[in-house]
C-alpha positions as CSV (number, residue, x, y, z in Angstrom):
1,M,6.8,-15.4,38.5
2,N,4.6,-17.5,40.4
3,A,4.8,-21.0,39.9
4,A,1.1,-21.6,39.0
5,S,1.9,-20.0,35.8
6,T,5.0,-21.5,34.7
7,H,3.5,-24.0,32.5
8,I,1.7,-21.9,30.7
9,D,3.2,-22.0,27.3
10,G,4.0,-17.6,25.9
11,E,4.2,-18.7,22.1
12,E,1.1,-21.3,22.3
13,T,-0.9,-18.7,23.8
14,L,-0.3,-16.4,21.9
15,K,-1.3,-18.8,19.2
16,L,-4.4,-19.2,20.3
17,L,-5.2,-15.4,20.8
18,A,-4.4,-14.8,17.0
19,A,-6.9,-18.3,16.2
20,G,-9.9,-16.5,18.0
21,L,-9.2,-13.2,17.2
22,V,-9.5,-15.0,13.4
23,R,-12.5,-17.0,13.6
24,Q,-13.8,-14.0,16.1
25,H,-13.5,-12.0,12.8
26,R,-15.3,-14.3,10.3
27,A,-18.2,-14.2,13.0
28,C,-18.5,-10.1,12.9
29,V,-18.2,-10.3,9.0
30,K,-21.1,-11.9,9.5
31,A,-22.8,-9.9,11.8
32,E,-22.3,-12.3,14.9
33,V,-21.3,-9.8,17.8
34,L,-18.5,-10.3,20.4
35,D,-19.7,-12.6,23.0
36,A,-22.6,-13.5,21.7
37,R,-25.2,-15.9,22.7
38,G,-27.3,-18.6,20.7
39,A,-30.2,-20.3,21.7
40,N,-29.4,-22.3,24.7
41,E,-27.6,-19.5,26.2
42,R,-24.0,-21.0,25.5
43,T,-21.6,-18.6,24.3
44,L,-20.8,-18.4,20.7
45,T,-17.2,-17.0,21.2
46,P,-14.4,-19.1,19.7
47,L,-12.9,-21.3,21.8
48,A,-9.6,-20.0,21.1
49,L,-10.4,-16.8,22.1
50,L,-11.4,-18.1,25.3
51,M,-9.1,-20.4,26.2
52,A,-6.5,-17.2,25.4
53,Q,-8.3,-15.4,27.5
54,A,-8.3,-17.5,30.5
55,R,-5.0,-18.0,30.1
56,I,-3.5,-14.7,29.7
57,S,-6.3,-13.5,33.2
58,R,-4.0,-16.3,34.6
59,L,-0.5,-14.5,33.8
60,Q,-1.6,-11.2,34.3
61,I,-2.5,-12.0,38.0
62,A,0.7,-14.2,38.5
63,S,3.0,-11.3,37.6
64,G,0.8,-8.5,39.6
65,Q,-0.7,-7.0,36.4
66,L,-4.7,-5.3,36.3
67,A,-6.3,-8.5,35.1
68,S,-7.6,-6.4,32.1
69,A,-7.9,-10.0,30.1
70,D,-11.1,-10.8,32.3
71,S,-12.9,-8.4,30.2
72,L,-13.2,-10.1,26.4
73,H,-14.1,-6.6,24.7
74,R,-11.2,-4.8,26.9
75,L,-9.0,-8.1,25.4
76,V,-9.7,-7.5,22.0
77,A,-9.3,-3.7,22.2
78,N,-6.1,-4.1,23.8
79,C,-4.5,-6.0,21.1
80,M,-5.0,-2.9,19.0
81,L,-1.9,-1.8,20.8
82,P,1.7,-3.5,20.7
83,L,1.6,-6.3,22.9
84,G,4.6,-4.2,24.8
85,E,2.2,-1.9,26.3
86,W,-0.4,-4.5,27.7
87,A,0.7,-7.9,27.2
88,P,2.4,-10.5,30.5
89,A,6.1,-10.7,30.1
90,L,6.0,-14.4,29.0
91,L,3.8,-13.5,25.3
92,L,6.7,-10.9,24.6
93,G,8.8,-13.7,23.2
94,V,12.8,-14.2,24.0
95,D,14.1,-11.0,24.3
96,G,10.9,-9.4,23.9
97,A,10.9,-9.9,20.1
98,W,6.8,-10.0,20.1
99,R,6.8,-6.2,22.0
100,D,6.0,-4.0,18.7
101,L,3.4,-7.0,17.6
102,R,-0.4,-6.1,17.2
103,L,-3.1,-8.5,16.3
104,I,-5.4,-6.6,14.7
105,D,-5.2,-3.6,12.7
106,P,-6.2,-0.6,14.5
107,E,-7.5,1.5,11.2
108,L,-9.1,-1.8,9.6
109,R,-10.4,-3.6,12.6
110,V,-8.8,-6.6,11.1
111,P,-6.5,-9.1,12.4
112,T,-2.9,-8.2,10.7
113,L,-0.3,-10.6,8.7
114,E,1.6,-11.4,11.7
115,C,-2.0,-12.3,13.8
116,R,-2.8,-15.0,10.7
117,G,0.3,-15.8,10.4
118,L,0.5,-16.6,14.3
119,A,-2.6,-18.8,13.6
120,E,-1.7,-20.9,11.0
121,E,1.7,-21.8,12.5
122,G,-0.3,-22.7,15.7
123,G,-2.7,-25.2,12.9
124,N,-5.7,-23.6,14.5
125,V,-7.5,-22.2,11.3
126,D,-7.4,-23.5,8.2
127,D,-10.0,-21.3,6.9
128,L,-8.6,-17.8,6.5
129,R,-10.5,-15.5,5.0
130,E,-7.5,-14.5,2.1
131,N,-7.0,-18.5,1.8
132,V,-10.6,-18.9,0.4
133,W,-10.6,-15.5,-1.9
134,H,-7.1,-17.3,-3.7
135,A,-9.2,-20.3,-3.4
136,K,-12.3,-18.5,-5.2
137,V,-9.8,-17.0,-7.5
138,R,-7.7,-20.4,-8.6
139,E,-11.4,-22.6,-9.2
140,E,-12.6,-19.9,-11.9
141,L,-9.1,-19.9,-13.4
142,K,-9.3,-23.7,-13.6
143,R,-12.7,-22.8,-16.1
144,I,-9.7,-21.0,-18.8
145,P,-8.1,-23.5,-20.8
146,L,-5.2,-21.5,-22.0
147,E,-2.4,-20.9,-19.6
148,R,-1.6,-17.7,-21.4
149,V,-5.1,-16.0,-20.9
150,R,-4.8,-17.4,-17.1
151,D,-2.0,-15.5,-16.4
152,E,-3.3,-12.0,-17.9
153,A,-6.6,-12.8,-16.0
154,Y,-4.8,-13.4,-12.9
155,R,-2.8,-10.0,-13.0
156,T,-5.5,-7.7,-14.5
157,L,-7.9,-8.8,-11.2
158,R,-4.8,-8.3,-9.2
159,R,-3.5,-4.9,-10.4
160,F,-7.3,-3.6,-10.4
161,V,-7.7,-4.6,-6.9
162,V,-4.3,-3.2,-5.5
163,T,-5.2,0.4,-7.6
164,H,-9.2,0.7,-6.8
165,A,-9.5,0.1,-2.9
166,L,-12.0,2.7,-3.9
167,A,-13.6,2.3,-6.9
168,R,-16.2,3.8,-9.1
169,Q,-19.5,2.1,-10.4
170,A,-18.5,2.8,-13.6
171,E,-14.9,1.7,-13.1
172,L,-15.9,-1.9,-11.8
173,D,-18.6,-2.7,-14.8
174,A,-16.1,-1.8,-17.1
175,A,-13.5,-4.2,-15.3
176,V,-15.5,-6.8,-14.9
177,S,-16.6,-6.9,-18.7
178,A,-13.1,-6.5,-19.4
179,L,-12.3,-9.6,-17.5
180,D,-15.5,-11.5,-19.4
181,D,-14.0,-10.3,-22.5
182,L,-10.7,-11.8,-21.9
183,T,-11.6,-15.1,-20.4
184,L,-14.7,-15.7,-23.4
185,G,-17.0,-16.0,-20.2
186,A,-18.8,-14.6,-17.2
187,T,-15.5,-16.1,-14.6
188,L,-13.6,-13.5,-12.9
189,G,-15.8,-10.7,-13.8
190,P,-18.4,-11.6,-11.0
191,L,-16.2,-12.6,-8.9
192,L,-14.6,-9.1,-9.1
193,A,-17.7,-7.9,-8.4
194,E,-17.7,-9.7,-5.2
195,M,-14.9,-8.5,-4.1
196,Y,-16.7,-4.8,-3.1
197,T,-19.3,-3.5,-1.2
198,P,-21.9,-0.6,-1.9
199,A,-20.3,3.3,0.2
200,H,-22.2,3.0,3.0
201,A,-25.8,3.8,3.3
202,G,-25.4,6.2,6.0
203,E,-23.3,8.3,3.9
204,H,-25.6,9.0,1.8
205,G,-25.2,12.7,-0.2
206,R,-21.5,12.9,0.9
207,L,-18.7,12.8,-1.7
208,L,-15.7,11.4,-1.1
209,E,-12.3,12.1,-2.4
210,R,-9.8,9.5,-3.5
211,C,-5.4,9.5,-3.5
212,A,-4.1,10.4,-6.6
213,A,-0.9,8.1,-5.4
214,C,-2.1,5.0,-4.4
215,G,-6.4,4.7,-5.6
216,S,-7.3,4.9,-2.2
217,R,-10.1,6.9,-0.3
218,V,-9.4,9.7,1.4
219,E,-9.8,10.4,5.5
220,V,-10.4,13.1,7.8
221,R,-8.5,12.0,10.8
222,G,-7.7,14.9,13.8
223,G,-9.8,17.0,11.0
224,E,-6.7,16.9,8.8
225,P,-7.3,14.7,5.6
226,R,-4.8,11.7,4.7
227,C,-4.4,8.7,2.4
228,A,-6.5,5.9,4.3
229,S,-3.4,3.5,3.4
230,E,-1.1,3.3,6.1
231,R,1.7,2.1,3.2
232,C,0.8,5.2,0.9
233,R,1.3,7.8,3.7
234,E,5.0,6.1,4.1
235,R,5.6,6.9,0.3
236,A,4.0,9.4,0.0
237,P,3.3,11.7,2.8
238,V,2.5,14.8,1.1
239,L,-1.9,13.9,0.3
240,S,-2.6,14.4,-3.2
241,V,-6.4,14.1,-4.7
242,R,-7.1,12.5,-8.1
243,D,-10.9,12.8,-7.8
244,V,-14.3,12.4,-6.5
245,L,-16.8,10.2,-6.0
246,T,-20.1,10.8,-5.0
247,V,-21.0,8.0,-2.2
248,E,-23.8,6.8,-4.6
249,E,-21.4,5.7,-7.4
250,A,-18.5,4.5,-4.8
251,W,-17.8,0.9,-4.0
252,L,-15.6,0.1,-1.4
253,L,-12.8,-2.7,-1.1
254,K,-13.6,-5.2,1.4
255,R,-11.4,-5.0,4.2
256,E,-9.3,-8.1,4.7
257,L,-8.7,-7.3,0.5
258,L,-7.4,-4.4,1.9
259,L,-4.7,-5.5,4.3
260,F,-3.5,-8.7,2.4
261,W,-4.1,-7.9,-1.2
262,A,-4.4,-3.8,-2.0
263,E,-1.4,-3.3,0.7
264,P,1.2,-4.9,0.2
265,G,0.3,-4.7,-3.3
266,Q,1.1,-1.3,-3.7
267,V,4.9,-2.2,-3.4
268,E,4.8,-5.6,-5.8
269,I,3.2,-2.7,-8.6
270,A,5.9,-0.3,-7.5
271,L,8.9,-2.3,-7.7
272,F,7.4,-3.8,-11.3
273,D,6.7,-0.4,-12.7
274,A,9.6,0.9,-11.7
275,L,11.7,-1.8,-13.8
276,R,9.6,-2.0,-16.5
277,A,9.9,1.3,-16.7
278,Q,14.3,0.6,-17.9
279,R,13.2,-2.8,-19.4
280,D,11.0,-5.1,-21.2
281,D,11.5,-9.0,-19.3
282,V,10.0,-8.2,-16.4
283,E,6.2,-10.4,-15.7
284,L,4.0,-9.1,-13.0
285,Y,2.7,-12.2,-11.0
286,P,3.8,-14.3,-13.3
287,R,1.9,-18.4,-13.8
288,Q,-0.8,-16.5,-11.6
289,D,1.4,-15.7,-8.3
290,E,4.3,-17.4,-8.5
291,V,6.1,-15.0,-7.2
292,D,5.3,-11.2,-7.0
293,V,7.8,-9.8,-10.3
294,S,10.7,-12.2,-12.1
295,V,12.7,-10.2,-14.4
296,G,14.8,-11.9,-17.5
297,E,13.5,-15.1,-19.2
298,G,12.3,-18.0,-18.0
299,R,13.0,-18.1,-13.7
300,D,16.5,-16.4,-13.5
301,V,15.3,-13.7,-11.3
302,G,12.1,-14.6,-8.9
303,I,11.0,-11.9,-6.4
304,D,8.7,-11.7,-3.6
305,V,7.7,-8.6,-1.5
306,K,7.3,-8.9,2.3
307,D,5.4,-5.9,4.5
308,Y,5.2,-8.0,8.0
309,T,6.4,-5.8,11.0
310,L,8.0,-8.2,12.5
311,I,11.2,-9.5,10.6
312,P,11.8,-12.7,13.2
313,Q,8.1,-13.8,12.2
314,L,8.8,-13.5,8.4
315,A,11.7,-15.4,8.6
316,R,9.7,-18.3,10.3
317,R,7.7,-17.9,7.3
318,F,10.5,-19.6,5.9
319,D,11.0,-22.3,8.1
320,Q,9.4,-24.9,5.3
321,G,11.5,-23.4,2.5
322,A,11.7,-21.0,0.0
323,G,8.3,-22.0,-1.4
324,D,7.7,-21.2,-5.4
325,L,11.0,-19.0,-5.4
326,A,12.9,-22.3,-4.8
327,L,12.1,-22.8,-8.9
328,Y,14.2,-19.7,-9.4
329,R,17.9,-18.8,-10.0
330,R,17.9,-16.1,-8.1
331,K,15.7,-15.9,-5.2
332,I,14.9,-12.5,-4.3
333,V,13.0,-11.4,-0.8
334,V,12.6,-7.7,-0.9
335,V,11.2,-6.5,2.6
336,T,9.2,-2.8,2.6
337,D,11.1,-0.2,4.5
338,R,8.3,0.7,6.8
339,G,9.5,4.2,6.8
340,T,12.8,5.6,6.4
341,R,15.1,4.3,4.0
342,A,17.2,3.6,7.0
343,R,14.9,1.4,8.8
344,G,14.4,-0.7,5.6
345,L,17.9,-1.3,5.4
346,A,17.9,-2.3,9.0
347,R,15.6,-4.6,7.7
348,R,16.9,-5.9,4.6
349,R,20.4,-6.5,7.3
350,Q,17.9,-8.9,10.1
351,L,15.9,-10.9,7.7
352,Q,19.5,-11.6,5.1
353,E,20.9,-12.6,8.8
354,L,18.0,-15.1,9.7
355,L,17.5,-16.4,6.4
356,D,21.2,-17.7,5.9
357,E,21.0,-19.4,9.1
358,R,18.3,-21.7,6.9
359,E,20.5,-22.0,3.7
360,L,17.5,-21.4,1.4
361,G,20.0,-19.4,-0.9
362,I,17.8,-16.1,-0.7
363,E,18.9,-12.8,-1.2
364,V,17.1,-10.1,0.7
365,M,16.6,-6.7,-0.7
366,T,14.7,-3.3,-0.2
367,V,12.8,-1.6,-3.0
368,H,15.4,0.8,-3.9
369,Q,18.2,-2.0,-4.0
370,A,16.1,-4.4,-6.5
371,V,15.6,-1.3,-8.9
372,D,19.3,-1.2,-8.9
373,A,20.0,-4.5,-8.8
374,F,17.9,-5.5,-11.9
375,G,17.2,-2.1,-13.6
376,Y,19.1,-0.6,-16.9
377,R,21.7,0.9,-14.9
378,A,22.3,-3.0,-14.0
379,R,22.0,-4.2,-17.2
380,T,24.1,-1.6,-19.0
381,G,26.8,-1.5,-16.3
382,R,26.1,2.8,-16.4
383,Q,26.5,4.8,-13.5
């Protein structure tokens, strides 16, 4: 490697890039274009993104690569690909740990979980859009005096969002009304409505099919219809259509909520439903999302579902401790399969080894293992 590039910190550059992408996405949501200029011709591109671009260009030149990062548009487009396909070696981490990392979801065109995690680690962002939504919900919950009602209202809102990535106007109106009735006032109802946008005006007259398995929109890729949810496609590769909506009555969940609530929430609710079918002492999002699922009396078993692509980065999320899981006698982290059960087991083993090093007393399971461990057979001893 060229001496001029040896002082560049690869991980710090990756965190800068992640922060820049998060901030740029926020600007795009406000209808600002990439590489926009202000009235005084000063760039409106986030400083973190420009700093990362400069560092990556230097690394590419020093290593003999084509300096694709010289183009901001190409750099952002590359971020939809795994780092191993375009990034300088210094950005790939020890033993290529970051090789498979994508910073932008290629389908939703929003920063990935891993991207936002890196941005937070770098301390470069404190107002991620998903955090803003959480803050809005928390603020509205404070207006509800009874904790029991707060818990049920939060659970009702989250479950609707997860199961209605595509919603009819009548369904959204009914959910808003139900929340208002539950909380005896217009608290979470209007906020739920704010989480959706009407189907694009350019689709006037079209019909939108809805996936029977998860409630997401059906899209056509390569001439073939498929569910728009990647997680749903992994669990149910054969598409089944629930119903058809006209575009005039259709509302779409906002993209950042698709990625951070709807996609991982599918597994959370599937796990809860599987356990709830076998026992009564199971709760979804107890105490307004203290954990994803609790089992048993009080704080006996707490379960958090994690849907990260890269296990090492997921493990780093526990560097500061177990969070609210520490309140539970048994602390369970459930990792998604991200494909086959065999892959899920391999991911479980990798995360267990990394968390054992942190001595947090956390057990790692797959979804299937969690159902076996805490379902009917586990309680009765039957096989």
